[in-house]
N, C-alpha and C positions, 0 to 999 in steps of 0.2 A: 318258655321258650327254649331256654338252654339246655333243659333237663330232653326237652324232646330231640335237641339238635346232638345230643351228647348222649344220650342212652341213660345219663346218669340219673340215681333218685334224685327229690328236688331238694332232699335235707343232704345230701352229697355235695351238689352245686352250693350248697348256701354256704356248708362248710369252706368248700376251695376259695370261694369267692371273700372270706374270710380270717382265709390261711391257717385255718385249724391243723394243728398238730399231728392230726390223725390223718392226714389227707396227703397222698404223693405228692411228691413234686413234679412228675408227669400227669398228673391230674390235674394238679392248680393250675398249669402252663393251660393245657390242654379247655379246661373250662373258661380259665380268663380269655385265651384267644376266640373264642367264639362270642362270651359278652364284648369284647372289644368290633367283632364283626357285624353285630346287632344292634350296637350305641345301647346297651344296659347301664341305667345309672341307678341305685338305689333310692326308694323313693323315702324322703325326708320324713312325712310326716308318719308314713308306716314303719320305720326305723323308731322313729320318737315314739311312738306307742307302743312298740314293744319293747323298745329298753328304759323308756323312761328320758330320754336323753334327748336333747333337742341338735347336740352338734352345731350348736351358734357361738363364739364369743362377741361378748360387747366391749367396744373401745369409744368410752365417753370423752369427750373432748369440749374445753371450752371455748366459742370460736373469737371469745376478744384477745386470745394468746397473743402476744407483742413477737414472739419468734417466728424468724421467717419461716416459713414450710416445714412446720412442727409437724402437724398431723397426719402430712402428706410422708415422709418419711418414714414414720412410725410405720403406719399403716403398710407402704410397700415391705419395709423389714419383716413386720407380724405375718404378711400377707406369703411371704417366699416359704416360712415353714409353714402355715396351715394349707398351703397347696399339694404337700402332700399326705394328709391328714383327712381323715371325713369332716372334719370341722371349717365352717364358713365364720367370717369374719363380717361383723355387721356393725355400723360406725352410727353413734349416739349423740349430734350437735347438740350441746345444751346453748338454748338462745342467752345473750345477757340479760342480765338481772335474773333470770331463772334459777332455784336451787337444782344445784346437782343434787343434793340428799333423795328428792322425790323422787330423783327418778333412779338413783338406786333400790328404795325401799322398795316402788315397782317392779321393778327387774325382778328383784330377789324375792320377795314376796309368790311373786306368782311365777316363780323360775321360768323366767321368760330366756334363758339365755344357761349355759353348761358356766360361764365363767366369766371375772368382768376385770378390764384393764384398762385404770386409772390414771390420772396425772395430775402434776400440779398439785402437789400432796402438803397438808398442813402439819404440824407434830400433832396435833389432837385429832388429827381426820376424822370423822364422824361418818364419811363414806366408808372407810375403812374399817372403823371399830364395827357398824352395822353388819357388813358383808363377814364377819369375824366369828360376829354373835351368832348369826344364824347360819354359821359354817358352811358359808358359802365360798368356793375360789376365787379368789382376786388376789390378781399382782399389782404392781405399782412402778410409774416413773417417778421414783424419788422415794426417798424415807419416811417415814413418820415418828414420834417420839412414845407411841403409844405400847403398853407396858406386854401384851401379847403378840409375839413375831409373828411377821407377815411375809410374805415373799415379793421381792422387788431388786427393781436394776436401776442403779442411779447414779448420774455422773459427780466427780467426786467437786464439788463446787468448793470444797474449801481451801481444795492443790490446787486451782484453776486461778483464784483468789490470790493467794501467795504467790504462785508463780508470775504472775502479773503484776502484782505489788511490788516486788525484788523487781521487775523488769523495767517499770515506770522510775522508779527510784536511781540504777543506774541510768535511765535516759536523764538527770537530775530534778524530777519533779521531789517536791519536799511537803505537797499536798496531795491528796489522793480523792476522787468520790465515789462512791459505788451505786451505780446506779440501776437499780430494777424494780420494777411495778407492784411488785407483790411480794412486800416487805413482813407478811404474816406466813408464809409458806417456808417449809425447812429448809430450801436450797439459799434463802436468804442470809439465814441463820450461819450455812456452812460459810457463804461467802464472807459475811461478817468477821468470823473467827478465822478465814485465813489470811485478810487481809491483817486483823489485829497482829497475828500472830507474825506476819512477815514484817510490819511497822516498828517491832517490839524492841527497843535501845535505840533505833535507829535516828536519822534528824530527819523525820515524815510526820505529819499528822493525816487523820481521815477528815475530810471536809465535812462541812454540813451541805451541802448540795447534793441533797437526794430526792428520788420522786417525793412529791409532796400531792398528789391526784387525789382527788375523790370517787368512790366508786363510782364505775361506769363512765368517769372523764377518760378523753382521750390520752392515753399516756406519752404515742409517742409523738402528737400536737404539742401536748405542755412541755416536753421535754427540750423540742426546739424551740418555744419561745421562753423558754426559763432560760437556755443557753445563752442566745441572741441578748438578754436582758442582762445575763450574769457577765458575759466578755464586754460590753459596753460600759458597764458600772465597775470590773476590773475586779470581781470577785469569784471568775470561772478558777476551779484549780486547775494545778496547770496538768496534772494528767486523770484520767477517768478510766473507772472499766464499766464496763456496759454487758449486763448480761445477757443482750440478744441482738443479733443485727440489723435491726429495726433503729433500737436505741440510739447504736452507735452512727447511724445513718441522721439521725434529727439530730445528734449533738454535731457532725459533721459539716452539714446545712447550716446549723444556727452559728458556729463560729463564723463560717465565710460569710456567710449572711450581715454580719456582726462586724464584718473587715478582720477578721481576724486567719490565721495559717492554721491549721489540722498540721502538726508535725511539728512547731516551733511554738507559737501560741499555748497547745492545749496536744498531748500528745494520748491517746485514744486505743485500749484493746479491748478489742470486744469476742464473746464467744462466740464460736462459728459452727454454723449449724446448716449449711448449704453452701452453693460459689458466690452465691453473693460477692461476697469484700474482695474474691479472686480479680473481678473488674470494674475496683472504684481507684477515684487519683482522688487526693494522692493516697501511698496503700498504705495500710494500719496494722498492727499487730492484731494478732487471735490467736486464741484457745481453742483447740475444734474439740465436737464432740460430733460424733459418728451416729445419725439420730436413726438410721436404716440398722446398723448393725445391735443398739437400744432395742430395736422391735422385734429382732431374732432372738434376742437373748428373752425379751418381755414373753415369747409366744412361747418357746421352750420350756421357759421356769413356767407358765401357767397350764402347758398339757401336764407338767409332773405336778403340780398341786391337784390337777385333777384326778390325777392317779392317786392321791393320798401322800404323797412325796409329806415328809416335816417341812414347814417354812421355813426352818431354820435352817436347812440345807438349801436354800433357795433365794437367796441374797447376795447381789453381786456390784460393787461397786466398778466404775468403769474409769481407767485412767485418761487424763486430757491429753490431746496431742497438738506442742508447743509449735505454733508458727514464728516466729519473731522473722 
């Protein structure tokens, strides 16, 4: 239809729409104007047959994540980047008690998408290892300890915990609890390293008040009840670092329910990933991670990985924004 309207050959129209360098800017502009006028959209199935690409990107995400608004903000950031490309973002929710590796194997084996975005990484992450073994483009929100390098964007959890601990000590805390549910994930190791580095040589120790939940157990509810018990028994640490906003809310409610006061009996510093903490009273300190920006980085890194860029060149660590 475009060829008939413009008088150009179908091959010329195709090249113009694909921004081929051997087609003049005037011709491209004219062809695109006609394409817009008739509402032309490339047929994905046809393009896939011709190119061998799906032009789809998969984001896999555990639905039991306790960080407030985590998935939505990552998706928003990635969607902003993919909007100007032929790629479509597909969200793969992983139900509780389901093995995410099984989903990754199915996607990679059947080449259902052109690239993978994974979160909640472990040091020896089998999902990332499998994708790498099959030379499948993958980018992660978080790092691993795998020998082969892979593309990633990560929040600097070590700096987060270090700065939070320093702040808590300034507020008079001589015992600090590190509250994060997934102690097997890489980010927890970074948090622990930052905390240990901060209290080295200081009159402060790490509390044994930490997550003791079983797999599948509701971490936020457990944390609220554990906080109530600890405050009532006098074993609650003076300061706590929360890996997410929901954990911070659980501690705040637990302290209040036990008759204590946030800001005097217990000091809380939380990772902030949404506007939620801005509307709480009393106010607590936070260190912010911009998940929309993280999503944008992940999308850009994956597009480069699909194009064959060395993963060693596709590794970014974002700096925390302190909000005391």
